[in-house]
N, CA, C and O of each residue as an XYZ file, in Angstrom:
572
protein
N     135.469    151.975     69.852
C     134.355    151.630     68.976
C     133.576    150.491     69.635
O     134.157    149.495     70.065
N     132.277    150.651     69.705
C     131.443    149.622     70.327
C     131.281    148.440     69.369
O     131.556    148.549     68.174
N     130.831    147.311     69.917
C     130.601    146.100     69.115
C     129.612    146.390     67.984
O     129.806    145.935     66.857
N     128.554    147.143     68.284
C     127.523    147.447     67.288
C     128.092    148.295     66.157
O     127.792    148.044     64.990
N     128.908    149.293     66.485
C     129.513    150.144     65.448
C     130.473    149.339     64.587
O     130.555    149.553     63.377
N     131.204    148.408     65.207
C     132.158    147.571     64.484
C     131.443    146.698     63.453
O     131.890    146.592     62.311
N     130.347    146.080     63.851
C     129.589    145.209     62.950
C     129.011    146.002     61.789
O     129.053    145.536     60.650
N     128.482    147.170     62.045
C     127.870    147.991     60.997
C     128.906    148.498     60.012
O     128.608    148.623     58.824
N     130.118    148.793     60.474
C     131.129    149.371     59.594
C     131.777    148.344     58.671
O     132.400    148.727     57.681
N     131.650    147.056     58.966
C     132.250    146.034     58.115
C     131.354    145.746     56.922
O     130.129    145.714     57.042
N     131.983    145.536     55.761
C     131.181    145.177     54.590
C     130.917    143.674     54.599
O     131.739    142.896     55.083
N     129.789    143.281     54.073
C     129.398    141.880     54.028
C     129.765    141.310     52.675
O     129.471    141.903     51.637
N     130.419    140.139     52.695
C     130.739    139.447     51.447
C     129.765    138.302     51.277
O     129.571    137.496     52.187
N     129.156    138.235     50.114
C     128.194    137.183     49.826
C     128.842    136.205     48.862
O     129.401    136.605     47.841
N     128.763    134.910     49.194
C     129.318    133.883     48.322
C     128.182    133.117     47.665
O     127.194    132.800     48.327
N     128.300    132.813     46.378
C     127.249    132.034     45.722
C     127.135    130.658     46.371
O     128.147    130.060     46.737
N     125.919    130.155     46.515
C     125.693    128.876     47.173
C     126.295    127.718     46.390
O     126.741    126.739     46.988
N     126.316    127.809     45.075
C     126.725    126.669     44.278
C     128.245    126.574     44.092
O     128.746    125.525     43.690
N     128.975    127.639     44.374
C     130.420    127.636     44.145
C     131.126    126.706     45.123
O     130.851    126.736     46.322
N     132.034    125.881     44.614
C     132.829    125.014     45.472
C     134.082    125.718     45.965
O     134.600    125.378     47.029
N     134.571    126.680     45.222
C     135.804    127.345     45.609
C     135.619    128.850     45.584
O     135.028    129.397     44.654
N     136.120    129.507     46.595
C     136.093    130.960     46.661
C     137.499    131.502     46.494
O     138.358    130.833     45.919
N     137.745    132.704     46.990
C     139.063    133.309     46.882
C     140.116    132.542     47.678
O     141.295    132.558     47.323
N     139.700    131.877     48.741
C     140.634    131.157     49.596
C     140.878    129.726     49.129
O     141.563    128.978     49.827
N     140.366    129.327     48.017
C     140.531    127.964     47.531
C     139.364    127.083     47.938
O     138.348    127.561     48.442
N     139.525    125.807     47.713
C     138.450    124.849     47.975
C     138.254    124.672     49.482
O     139.228    124.546     50.225
N     136.986    124.661     49.936
C     136.717    124.407     51.348
C     137.143    122.995     51.745
O     137.347    122.141     50.882
N     137.276    122.753     53.029
C     137.739    121.453     53.507
C     136.742    120.332     53.223
O     137.147    119.264     52.763
N     135.474    120.541     53.478
C     134.484    119.480     53.282
C     133.231    120.047     52.626
O     132.544    120.896     53.193
N     132.947    119.559     51.415
C     131.794    120.020     50.649
C     130.768    118.891     50.578
O     131.092    117.755     50.233
N     129.531    119.229     50.911
C     128.428    118.266     50.873
C     127.420    118.733     49.837
O     127.002    119.890     49.847
N     127.028    117.826     48.936
C     125.979    118.113     47.960
C     124.704    117.423     48.434
O     124.715    116.235     48.755
N     123.616    118.170     48.476
C     122.331    117.628     48.904
C     121.397    117.578     47.693
O     121.194    118.579     47.006
N     120.839    116.400     47.451
C     119.890    116.213     46.352
C     118.570    115.771     46.971
O     118.485    114.710     47.589
N     117.540    116.600     46.797
C     116.246    116.315     47.414
C     115.156    116.000     46.393
O     113.995    115.830     46.766
N     115.510    115.921     45.124
C     114.515    115.643     44.093
C     115.109    114.846     42.950
O     116.318    114.624     42.885
N     114.237    114.420     42.052
C     114.679    113.617     40.905
C     115.075    114.471     39.704
O     115.631    113.961     38.731
N     114.788    115.770     39.775
C     115.096    116.644     38.646
C     115.898    117.844     39.120
O     115.878    118.188     40.302
N     116.598    118.472     38.201
C     117.286    119.725     38.471
C     116.325    120.843     38.109
O     115.715    120.823     37.040
N     116.189    121.818     39.000
C     115.305    122.947     38.739
C     113.915    122.704     39.267
O     113.622    121.670     39.867
N     113.068    123.678     39.029
C     111.679    123.604     39.468
C     110.821    123.028     38.360
O     110.936    123.425     37.201
N     109.964    122.094     38.722
C     109.030    121.544     37.752
C     107.909    122.560     37.563
O     107.181    122.874     38.504
N     107.781    123.055     36.375
C     106.762    124.066     36.093
C     105.391    123.444     35.808
O     104.464    124.131     35.380
N     105.279    122.148     36.049
C     103.990    121.490     35.876
C     103.744    120.955     34.479
O     102.689    120.377     34.217
N     104.696    121.134     33.581
C     104.490    120.578     32.240
C     105.505    119.459     32.000
O     106.566    119.409     32.622
N     105.153    118.589     31.100
C     105.963    117.405     30.824
C     107.347    117.764     30.273
O     108.334    117.113     30.614
N     107.424    118.782     29.433
C     108.706    119.183     28.840
C     109.673    119.670     29.913
O     110.860    119.349     29.865
N     109.185    120.429     30.865
C     110.022    120.933     31.954
C     110.544    119.788     32.814
O     111.714    119.773     33.196
N     109.673    118.835     33.115
C     110.080    117.681     33.923
C     111.111    116.833     33.181
O     112.097    116.399     33.778
N     110.896    116.593     31.893
C     111.849    115.814     31.096
C     113.216    116.495     31.051
O     114.251    115.843     31.187
N     113.203    117.807     30.860
C     114.454    118.558     30.814
C     115.174    118.481     32.167
O     116.393    118.319     32.212
N     114.427    118.595     33.261
C     115.009    118.491     34.600
C     115.626    117.124     34.861
O     116.672    117.027     35.503
N     114.974    116.053     34.361
C     115.521    114.697     34.495
C     116.806    114.557     33.691
O     117.774    113.945     34.144
N     116.803    115.133     32.488
C     117.983    115.086     31.628
C     119.160    115.819     32.283
O     120.295    115.345     32.244
N     118.877    116.978     32.882
C     119.928    117.733     33.562
C     120.497    116.960     34.751
O     121.703    116.990     34.993
N     119.625    116.267     35.494
C     120.093    115.472     36.627
C     121.005    114.357     36.151
O     122.052    114.115     36.750
N     120.621    113.675     35.080
C     121.430    112.599     34.528
C     122.803    113.130     34.100
O     123.826    112.520     34.411
N     122.829    114.256     33.393
C     124.100    114.841     32.960
C     124.942    115.285     34.146
O     126.165    115.142     34.125
N     124.302    115.822     35.180
C     125.025    116.257     36.378
C     125.708    115.070     37.047
O     126.894    115.137     37.370
N     124.969    113.991     37.257
C     125.544    112.824     37.921
C     126.610    112.151     37.065
O     127.620    111.683     37.592
N     126.399    112.098     35.750
C     127.420    111.537     34.860
C     128.709    112.357     34.919
O     129.808    111.805     34.868
N     128.563    113.671     35.025
C     129.747    114.534     35.030
C     130.604    114.330     36.275
O     131.803    114.609     36.249
N     130.015    113.851     37.354
C     130.789    113.621     38.576
C     131.803    112.496     38.429
O     132.733    112.395     39.229
N     131.637    111.649     37.419
C     132.604    110.562     37.218
C     133.937    111.064     36.675
O     134.952    110.377     36.790
N     133.941    112.267     36.080
C     135.191    112.787     35.508
C     135.481    114.237     35.876
O     136.490    114.791     35.439
N     134.622    114.855     36.664
C     134.799    116.266     37.015
C     136.063    116.481     37.840
O     136.472    115.615     38.613
N     136.670    117.643     37.664
C     137.867    117.998     38.423
C     137.516    118.281     39.885
O     138.185    117.782     40.790
N     136.483    119.070     40.118
C     136.030    119.396     41.475
C     134.764    118.607     41.767
O     133.777    118.724     41.042
N     134.787    117.812     42.818
C     133.627    117.015     43.207
C     133.368    117.212     44.697
O     134.275    117.582     45.443
N     132.135    116.967     45.128
C     131.863    117.063     46.561
C     132.500    115.889     47.299
O     132.781    114.848     46.705
N     132.721    116.064     48.583
C     133.238    114.974     49.413
C     132.131    113.988     49.745
O     132.376    112.801     49.961
N     130.908    114.505     49.781
C     129.778    113.698     50.217
C     128.530    114.126     49.445
O     128.323    115.313     49.191
N     127.707    113.152     49.079
C     126.412    113.426     48.463
C     125.346    112.846     49.373
O     125.387    111.667     49.723
N     124.390    113.686     49.754
C     123.291    113.254     50.604
C     122.012    113.290     49.774
O     121.689    114.306     49.157
N     121.288    112.173     49.765
C     120.022    112.083     49.031
C     118.874    111.997     50.017
O     118.838    111.123     50.884
N     117.931    112.928     49.866
C     116.763    113.022     50.729
C     115.492    112.941     49.889
O     115.525    113.160     48.679
N     114.405    112.634     50.522
C     113.073    112.680     49.913
C     113.089    112.023     48.525
O     113.549    110.888     48.404
N     112.611    112.687     47.497
C     112.564    112.084     46.159
C     113.950    111.865     45.555
O     114.085    111.092     44.606
N     114.971    112.518     46.077
C     116.335    112.301     45.595
C     116.796    110.867     45.794
O     117.607    110.361     45.019
N     116.277    110.201     46.839
C     116.631    108.805     47.112
C     116.231    107.906     45.941
O     116.876    106.887     45.696
N     115.176    108.276     45.220
C     114.713    107.474     44.079
C     115.771    107.369     42.982
O     115.724    106.451     42.163
N     116.727    108.303     42.959
C     117.799    108.261     41.957
C     118.720    107.063     42.156
O     119.444    106.678     41.238
N     118.697    106.474     43.345
C     119.537    105.317     43.661
C     118.893    103.988     43.279
O     119.562    102.955     43.257
N     117.609    104.014     42.983
C     116.869    102.781     42.726
C     117.122    102.265     41.315
O     117.350    103.058     40.401
N     117.086    100.941     41.125
C     117.389    100.346     39.813
C     116.523    100.874     38.669
O     116.975    100.901     37.525
N     115.298    101.291     38.953
C     114.419    101.776     37.878
C     114.724    103.205     37.443
O     114.130    103.687     36.478
N     115.620    103.884     38.118
C     116.002    105.246     37.739
C     117.025    105.228     36.616
O     117.919    104.382     36.590
N     116.889    106.165     35.689
C     117.887    106.311     34.617
C     119.257    106.641     35.190
O     120.281    106.331     34.581
N     119.276    107.265     36.355
C     120.526    107.704     36.979
C     121.233    106.600     37.757
O     122.365    106.788     38.202
N     120.591    105.469     37.924
C     121.143    104.390     38.737
C     122.543    103.974     38.279
O     123.402    103.665     39.104
N     122.766    103.966     36.983
C     124.067    103.533     36.451
C     125.198    104.509     36.770
O     126.367    104.140     36.663
N     124.884    105.725     37.153
C     125.908    106.741     37.454
C     126.592    106.509     38.791
O     127.730    106.940     38.982
N     125.928    105.845     39.709
C     126.428    105.763     41.080
C     127.690    104.940     41.221
O     128.509    105.235     42.092
N     127.880    103.924     40.406
C     129.096    103.107     40.507
C     130.332    103.965     40.290
O     131.287    103.890     41.063
N     130.318    104.780     39.243
C     131.470    105.643     38.947
C     131.679    106.677     40.052
O     132.818    107.002     40.388
N     130.597    107.192     40.615
C     130.701    108.171     41.702
C     131.313    107.509     42.936
O     132.218    108.061     43.562
N     130.817    106.339     43.274
C     131.345    105.613     44.428
C     132.785    105.165     44.204
O     133.577    105.134     45.146
N     133.129    104.820     42.971
C     134.506    104.425     42.652
C     135.493    105.580     42.859
O     136.682    105.349     43.076
N     135.003    106.813     42.792
C     135.851    107.989     43.033
C     135.972    108.295     44.530
O     136.549    109.308     44.926
N     135.420    107.408     45.340
C     135.463    107.532     46.798
C     134.733    108.769     47.309
O     135.123    109.370     48.310
N     133.666    109.137     46.603
C     132.757    110.161     47.089
C     131.760    109.438     47.994
O     131.137    108.462     47.576
N     131.610    109.907     49.216
C     130.666    109.289     50.151
C     129.242    109.600     49.712
O     128.897    110.757     49.471
N     128.417    108.563     49.608
C     127.014    108.733     49.225
C     126.158    108.236     50.389
O     126.315    107.112     50.866
N     125.242    109.114     50.835
C     124.363    108.777     51.953
C     122.909    108.937     51.528
O     122.556    109.885     50.825
N     122.063    107.992     51.965
C     120.635    108.035     51.660
C     119.849    108.085     52.964
O     120.273    107.535     53.980
N     118.714    108.742     52.921
C     117.868    108.928     54.095
C     117.105    107.637     54.420
O     116.328    107.141     53.605
N     117.341    107.103     55.626
C     116.658    105.886     56.085
C     115.143    106.034     56.094
O     114.421    105.127     55.680
N     114.668    107.174     56.566
C     113.226    107.374     56.658
C     112.568    107.307     55.293
O     111.471    106.766     55.155
N     113.239    107.860     54.272
C     112.685    107.810     52.914
C     112.698    106.385     52.380
O     111.733    105.946     51.755
N     113.786    105.664     52.623
C     113.852    104.266     52.177
C     112.743    103.440     52.836
O     112.106    102.614     52.182
N     112.519    103.667     54.123
C     111.450    102.966     54.830
C     110.093    103.324     54.230
O     109.254    102.450     54.013
N     109.882    104.614     53.962
C     108.630    105.085     53.360
C     108.395    104.421     51.999
O     107.274    104.032     51.671
N     109.472    104.300     51.213
C     109.371    103.682     49.889
C     109.326    102.154     49.957
O     108.985    101.493     48.977
N     109.672    101.603     51.118
C     109.713    100.149     51.275
C     110.846     99.520     50.489
O     110.696     98.434     49.929
N     111.985    100.206     50.449
C     113.114     99.737     49.627
C     114.365     99.549     50.471
O     114.532    100.171     51.519
N     115.247     98.667     49.982
C     116.569     98.454     50.559
C     117.559     98.622     49.413
O     117.355     98.068     48.332
N     118.620     99.375     49.636
C     119.610     99.605     48.581
C     120.552     98.415     48.461
O     120.905     97.782     49.455
N     120.954     98.122     47.225
C     121.780     96.950     46.963
C     123.263     97.189     47.181
O     123.968     96.279     47.616
N     123.759     98.391     46.892
C     125.195     98.658     46.990
C     125.569     98.956     48.444
O     125.107     99.949     49.006
N     126.398     98.112     49.056
C     126.753     98.316     50.462
C     127.627     99.553     50.700
O     127.834     99.958     51.844
N     128.136    100.148     49.625
C     128.960    101.355     49.785
C     128.105    102.589     50.051
O     128.617    103.606     50.518
N     126.815    102.511     49.759
C     125.908    103.631     50.034
C     125.506    103.549     51.498
O     124.981    102.531     51.951
N     125.752    104.614     52.227
C     125.474    104.664     53.658
C     124.033    105.123     53.870
O     123.631    106.179     53.383
N     123.268    104.324     54.598
C     121.885    104.686     54.918
C     121.867    105.222     56.338
O     122.239    104.522     57.280
N     121.429    106.478     56.490
C     121.438    107.128     57.803
C     120.093    107.775     58.089
O     119.346    108.134     57.178
N     119.805    107.914     59.373
C     118.610    108.633     59.796
C     118.770    110.109     59.478
O     119.886    110.614     59.356
N     117.655    110.786     59.348
C     117.662    112.213     59.010
C     118.469    113.023     60.020
O     119.144    113.977     59.636
N     118.416    112.670     61.286
C     119.174    113.396     62.312
C     120.674    113.342     62.032
O     121.372    114.341     62.209
N     121.172    112.191     61.599
C     122.601    112.055     61.284
C     122.957    112.798     60.001
O     124.034    113.386     59.899
N     122.048    112.773     59.020
C     122.284    113.514     57.782
C     122.330    115.015     58.067
O     123.136    115.739     57.483
N     121.470    115.471     58.957
C     121.465    116.885     59.339
C     122.803    117.272     59.970
O     123.317    118.360     59.712
N     123.360    116.399     60.785
C     124.662    116.673     61.394
C     125.753    116.788     60.322
O     126.640    117.636     60.424
N     125.685    115.940     59.303
C     126.647    116.027     58.196
C     126.548    117.369     57.490
O     127.559    117.972     57.132
N     125.311    117.831     57.293
C     125.122    119.120     56.626
C     125.577    120.277     57.501
O     126.198    121.221     57.012
N     125.273    120.209     58.786
C     125.613    121.318     59.696
C     127.103    121.417     59.966
O     127.591    122.495     60.307
N     127.836    120.326     59.823
C     129.278    120.364     60.082
C     130.116    120.495     58.821
O     131.345    120.495     58.894
N     129.472    120.608     57.670
C     130.196    120.788     56.408
C     130.725    122.218     56.307
O     130.166    123.141     56.900
N     131.800    122.387     55.556
C     132.312    123.722     55.292
C     131.437    124.442     54.270
O     131.288    125.664     54.315
N     130.860    123.671     53.349
C     129.973    124.238     52.354
C     128.952    123.193     51.965
O     129.299    122.027     51.777
N     127.684    123.598     51.838
C     126.609    122.714     51.400
C     126.078    123.249     50.080
O     125.714    124.420     49.974
N     126.036    122.390     49.085
C     125.518    122.748     47.764
C     124.220    121.975     47.591
O     124.209    120.747     47.680
N     123.128    122.688     47.344
C     121.838    122.017     47.150
C     121.526    121.974     45.657
O     121.541    122.998     44.974
N     121.246    120.774     45.170
C     120.954    120.595     43.748
C     119.468    120.399     43.566
O     119.001    120.229     42.439
């Protein structure tokens, strides 16, 4: 059997992007990427944006007691704003960090915003290093 025939004859298994565990159990290293301040797509209306903010707050709060958590959380672009004191979600990070979940923020975004993070446990990295974290993860979950 040729290589081409072998590839065609095998069935493809598709795994949901958001699942942390498959049939083989939990992957070795799971990275959650947050690139916005809300969960879901903003449909351009205030109610949708408010609901998305509420979902983000509940998601981050749940990480303080959830059974399955990511090994690392990477915040990019507008997601970095969730770490700032003026964010409703700011109070969630202490409990997340206390669970020894690695939290990383994009240096370029912090520079763009003109901000410095107060908690020394939050790792600030360049986008190139964050990309390496994502590419070497066993599973990446995008929120």
